[in-house]
N, C-alpha and C positions, 0 to 999 in steps of 0.2 A: 565843504561844508564837515565841519566837525559834529557827530553826533557823542551825546553824553546819555550816560545810563541813569535810569530811575533809580536814586539812592535808596528811596523807601520799599521800593519792591524788591531790591536786591537783598538789603538787610533781611527785611520780613521774610524771605525765602529761603537764606542763611540760617537765621535764628531757628526755625521749623527744623532744620537738622541737627541741631545742636545738643548738648544734654539740657538745655532749657526746656526744648518740647516736651521731656518726660512729666515735667513739673506742671505744665498748663494744658494735658490731654484730657478731653471729655472722655467720659465713659463710652460714647460711640465713635471714639477713635479719632475725632476732630482734634486740632491744636488750637486753642484761644491766642493767638497771636494776630491780632489787627492793627489798623492803621487809623483806626477811629472805632470806641467802644460801641458795639451794637444794641439795639435796645434788649432789656432784661439783663443788661450787665452780667455776663456770666463769669463766674470766680472758679478759679484762679484764672489769670489772664496777662499779658502783655499787649500794650497799646504803645506802638512806636511811630514817631513821626521826625521828618527833618524840622528842626527848630531854627538851624540858621546855616550858612555857608553855600556853596554853590562850585560851580565851573572856576578853575584855575586858569587865569587869564595867561596868554603867551607861553603856553607848555606844546611840546611837540605830542602830546600824548593827551586824548580827550578825558583828561582828570578832574575831577572833582574832589572837593574836600568838605565834608558837611558833618555839622553837629547834631547827632542823632538822639532823640531823648525816647527811653523807655519808661512807661510807666507801669509800673510791678504791682498787679492788684490780688487781694487774696483774702479769704474771710479770717486770718487772722495776721499779727503782725510779724510773727515768726516765719508764716509761709509765705508772705510777702517780701522779706528778706532774705530768705532763702532763693526764692529767684532771683531778686536783684543780685544778689551773690553770686549765683550761676552765670548771669548775663556778664559782671565783671569778669569773672574767670574764663569765661570765651574769648571777652573782646582782649584779655591780656594774652591769651594765646595766638590771636591775630597779630598783634605787636612783636610775640616772640618767635613768629615762624612764617613760612611764605604763605599767603592767606589763599583762601579756596577761589574755584573760579565757579561762579553762580549765572547760569544761564549765559555765558560767554563773557561776564562781568568780572575782573578783578577784583577783590575786596580786601581791604587791607586795614588795620587800626591803628592809628598814630597818636593816640594819648591816653593818659591813664584816666580810666572812667571816674567818673566823681559819682557818689550815692547820698541821697538822702531822704530823709524821713518826712512824708507830707500825706498825711490822709484827707480823704475828700474832707472839705469844709462843711459840707452839708449833711451827710450821710455817716461820716466818722470811718467809712469803709479802710482798712488798712490800704497804702499804698508807699512805697518805696519809689523813689525816681532815680535812672540814672542815666548820666550825659556822656557822651564820648565824640571824638571826632573820629569818622572813619573816610577812608578814602576808597571812590572806585574809579578803574580804570576800565574802559573799552576795548 
């Protein structure tokens, strides 16, 4: 039986080791990278989740290609943009180099990320959204 990696967990752990972490670090040293926004909506923060994709059929390796969405929240549009652009830079680096191994899972980027402005419709909290296709292989 083939065992696949949890792509959301892998990407979340990886993101916390990148240059993005410095942009979303709390005063207590914690890093605001989540799979769902916690109560109290701490800012700045990145909320990431798998929007689509999954296991690649008929492959020799346990490979997945998943579309990951990164919601980049901050108190200002400029700060949200800085987070989103840094995520794009890190994803671009994945495309151009051998990806890292995160808890035994290879992580690679396979598409140019897209970025769009979409503030929260209720609170008008600044948010940029980055989408990218990433590959994981156990």
